[in-house]
N, C-alpha and C positions, 0 to 999 in steps of 0.2 A: 204469139207469146204473149203470157199474161204481163198486163202493165199494172204498174204499182201506183198507188194512192197515195201521195207523201203531204204531210200537213206542212205548207211552204211557209218560207220568212217573207211576209208582207211587210216587214216594216224594221229600219236599219239596226235598231239595238234590241231585237225581239229574239227571245229564249225559248219562250214557250207560248202556247196559243190553248183557246179553249174552243170546242166545238158548239156552237149556240144550237144549231138545229140540224138534222138530216133530213135532207128533201127527199131522198129514196129510202128503201129497205132494204134487207139483205135477200139477194137472190133477185132481184130487179134488174130487168133489162134496161140498159142506159147506152145514150148516145154521146158521141164525143162533142164535146161544149155544153153538154146539160148540166144545170147546176147540182151538184151532189152535196154539200155541205155550207153552212157560214161560219166562218172562222172568226171568233170575237178577242180582238186584241184590245190592249189599254186605250187604242185611239178609235177604232171603228170595227163594224161588222160586214166582212167582206164574203161574196159568193167565190167558192171554190168549184171550179168546173170539170166534167169528166176528161183525162186526157185520150179516151180510148172509146170506141163500141164495145160492147159485150155484156156479160151478167157479172154484176157486182157482188161481191162478198164482204162484209164490213167487218172488221177486227174489232177487238176489246178497245174502241175510243167511245164510250158513252156522252151523252150532250151533260155539258157544264164540268166534263172533266179536262184538268190541266195536261196537255199533250206537249213534250218536248218537241222543237222543230225539226223538222227530218223524219220524223217516225211515219213509218208505214202504216194507214189507218184503213186501207181496204185495197182489195185486188180486183183487177176487172179481166175477166176471161173471156177470150175471143172464140170465134167460130172453130169448131172442131176442138177445143178444149174442153176437159172436165173442169166445172166451176167447184174446184176444192174448198171445203170450209177453211176459213183464215182466222186464227185467233190472234195475230197483230205480233208486233215486233217486241222482244224482251223487254218486259217491266218498262213500257214504254209510257202508260199512262198513270197519273197521281189524280187520286180522288182528290177534291178540295176541300173535304172534310180533314181535319189534323189527326184524327185518330183513326181513319180508315185503314182497311186492311189493303195489303197488296193485292192487285188483278190477277187472280190465280192462272187462267189458261194462257195468260201472255208469257208466261216463263217458258221458253223455248230452248234455252241453253241452261245447263247447269249453272249454279250460283256457289262460288268458290272464294275463298277468302281471299283479300286482296293481296298480290305481290309486293315485296318492297325493294325499293332499289338499295344502292350502295350506302346511303345515308340512313337507311330505316325508314324512308319516307314511303307511304303506299303510290303505288304505282297508277297512274291516272292518264287518260288522253288529255291535252292542253284545254280542250273545248269543257272538258269535266272538271279541269281544275278552276276555270273562269267561273263557272256557273256556280261551284261549291263556295266559292269566296263571294258572290254576289248573293247568294241564299243563307250564308254563315252556317253551311254544313260541313264539319268535319270529315275528310275522307277516311280517316282512321277508323271510323265507326262503321264503315260501308264495305259490302262486300261485292266484290267485281265480276261481270259476266264475260267481260272482253277476253283473247287470249291470254292465258296464263295468268288468269286472275285480276288483269287490268280493269280499273275502274273507267266505265265509259259515261258519256251524259246519260244515257237512258237509267243508270244506277241510281241516279239522283233523285228520279221520280217520287218515290215514295219515301224518301229521307226527310226527318225532322230536322229544321235548324235548331243550332245550340241556342240554349235560353240567353235572353238579351244579347243576342249577336249585334256587332256593329261593326262597319268595315271601317278599318283603318287604313287600306291600300288605297282603293279607288273610289271610296265611298258612295259605292251603289247599292249596298246593304241598307235597310230601313234602321239606323241607330236608335236604340231604346236604353235610356238610362236605367229603366227597371225591366225584369222579365214581367211575362204576363201574369205567372202565379202572382208573383208581389205585388202589382198593381192591384189585381184582384180582391188580395188579400185585405186592402185598404176599404173596402167597402163590404157593406152588408149581404151576404148570399141572398139573392132572388131580389135586390133592390136595383138591379140593372139587366141589361138584355145585351146580348152580343151579336153585332154585325160583321161576320165574316170579311175581310180584305177581298174585293175583286180585283182584279188585274189592273183597272184603271186607278183606284185608290192606291195599291201598293206601289206602282209606277209614280204617280204623283208624289209619294212619300220619299220614295227613293231619290227621285230627281231633285226634289226640295233640300233634302237633306244634303245631297252631293253639291249643290250650289253653294249653300251656306256654309259648308264645310270646305270648300275648295275656290270659291269665288271671293275675293276681298271685295265687299260692296262698300259702297259711299253714297250719301244721299244730298240731294240739292231740291230746295223747294223753291218756287216763284209764286205769285199771284198773279192771274191773268183776268183781264176786263173784258167781259163777254158782250157788252151792251151793242157794239157795232156787227158781231158775228149773229148774235140773235135776231137783228134787224135783218140783214143779208138773208139769213136762213128763212125769215118769213116770207121776204119777197120772192125768193126763187122756189120756194114750194108753192106759193100761189100762184106761179107762172108755169108750173110742172106741165109736159103734154099730156093729154089724156087717152087712155086706150079705148077699143070698141066699148067697153063696159060703162066707159064715162068715168071710170076711175085713174088718178094719178098714175103716172107709170114710175115714178119715183116719189120717195120724200125725203128729204136730206134730213138726218139727225144729227146734234153737235158732235156725237162722235166720228162722224163722217169728215166734220172738218178739222177733229183733233188729229186722225189718221193722215189725212193731206198736208196740215202742218207739221207733224212730225216728219214724214216723208222729205218734204221740202227742206226743212231744217237739216237732215242729215246731208241733203245735198250741198247745202250751206257751208257745213262744218262737217267735210269727210274724214276728217282725223278721227270723229265719233262714229263713222259709218263701218266699224270692223269688227271683227273677229279674233279672241287671242287662239292661238293654237301653240303646243310646245316648241315649234321649228321657227314660228316668226308669225305675224299679226297679216292677217287677212282683210286686205284693203277692198270693199264692195263698191262698184260701179252704180249699182240701181239701190234704190230702197225697198226692200223688200219687209212691210211690217206688218208683223202678227197681232192679232186683236183676241183678247181672252172672253171666250165664250162660255158661259156657266151654264151648266147641264147638271141633271139629278145626277147626285153622286160624284161630281167632279167637275172638271173643265178641259176645254180642247183651247188651243192657240193655232186656228187658220191663217194663212197668210195672205195679205193683198200683194201681188208681185208686183213690182216697179210702180208703186202708190205715186211717185212724184210725177208719173207721166199722164195718170189719169184723172179724168173731171172728178168733182164731187158727186155727178149723178152717178157713174158707172162705180164710184167705191162703194155708193151707197146700194146699188143693185147686187154687186159681187158680194157684199158683206152680209146682205139679207139670205142670198143663196147658201154662203159658207155656214152662216148660222143654221138655216135649216138644215142643212149636211151633217153638222155637228150634232144637232139635238136628236137626228133620227141614227147616228152612229154611221154613218155613211162617207166619212171623209177618206180620202185616198192618201196615201203617203204625201205625194205631189200636192195635196192641199195644205198641210200643215209642217213638212218638213223643211230645214233652212230658216231663212229669215233673218234681218241684221239688227232689228229693234222688236220692242212691241208695246201696245198699250193694254193698260187695265184699266178700266172705267167703272167705280163703284159710285158715280154720283147720284145715278137712278134710285139708289139705295138710301141717299140721304146723307152718306158718309160724306164727309167735307177735306178730310186728308188722311193719307195713310202712304205707307211704304210697301213697294212691292218686290218681291223675291225676282230676281234675272233668272229668266228663262235659258239655261246654256242651248246652244252655242252663242246666243246673243250679248252683246257687250253690254245694254241699257235696257232698262224697259221704264215707260212712262206711268205711273198712278195717277190718274184724275180725279178728283172729287167732284162734287156739287156745286152748280152756281149757286151765291148765298149774295143776298142784296145786304150792302154796308156802305156806310159813309166813308167817303175817301176825300180827302183835301185835293182841291181843284181853285188856283189862285188863292190858297189861303181860305176857301170856303169849302163846308162840307157839301159833298154833292153825293146823291144816293145812286150806287152802280153795283152791277151785278158781278162778283169776281169768282173766281174759280182756283183753286189750289192744285198745282202741277207739281209732282216730287218726282225728280228722274234719280233711279237707282243706277250707279256705274260700277262696272268690272275695272278695279283701278290697276289690273296689269296691262290693260288694251287701251282705256280711257283716264287722263289726268284730270285733276280738278278744275283746272281752268279750260281744259278742252269741253268737260261736261257743263261747264257755266256758259260758255259760249254756244252750244247746242241748246240749253234752256232758252237762251236769250233769245235765240232764233226764233225758237217755237214759239216764245210769249210776242214777238212781234208779227208774225203771223196769224196767231190766233186774235191781235189785237186790231190788227188791220187785214182781215180776211179778202179784200180785194186783191191783195198781193198773192193769193193762191191762185188767181185766176189770169193773171198776167200772161 
């Protein structure tokens, strides 16, 4: 029996995916487990393997097209079966171009006007309604291909969102105060170019709008003296073991100390090691710390699991591995999902202080600036010290002001007395 090749859901909140590259051609003979194509999400590019042996017939799923999750993109015909031509699921593929026409041969079912319910609303599946809300699409303007004209998820593939769509329910649509046309009208034609939103940038926009609209942020800032930390870091790096190539096996960064300090501070102040849900506060036993990693076109936040239990050298090694995977877009969901807090460090760019936006479901995020030499009073005398500004953003639904202050105090103590991290 022929096997379907379905575009899988590889991320928790994923509704569409983009085929980055096909590794096989239509009509090729494939083996079970052989890579067929790479699916590109907002987080990573992942290989999708063949579910069976046989001859593959690829449907209407071109490279760089946006495809709804669950779409059948190919069929594999086994021994004794005739490898028939396959055109794909109805209306399943959306061109990334805003004005592209529907993918013609994919329409296997007649398109009819959507049926309406007793209230006069268009009939649609729950998934189709949710996708329409997220994408700012009016169901009333769509034709349904489901039974009796019901709108299904695939019918949204080629639909255009309404101008200036902004979600007022779940906050997941990209809120825009002005339509694209209105913004462009403010600038002289030909004075700009347009870079279309890819999956990563669109998801970043959606999540940050959702965070600022639904999470009540407040901010706390403290100055941390780094002199002792910098001295210990220099000594530890000088004594790092070397590999066969005579190069150090690890090299600690200031960020490694920051990750460990935040993880230990969350253990000292467990009331801050939490996540807000509508049903209650999740109290976490370990400190899973996300770390913002900038890549071209966006950023990822891979997570150091149970960071409070790991040595500085282990955190350093893991962080370098995760950063490399992030830049190659090879992170797996287990590398970035979850986490209890996060670190965003812009100190290497010379930024001295900033406020970071919380990355749900985290309840806090620590924004770290550059170390700056400044005179501070010691026994009423000015002494030159290296100080770093750390700003903690808190979700006031889960973390109260006093709890946030305790967490920042504990973090500062660990940074200023780094030997406590090694106890």
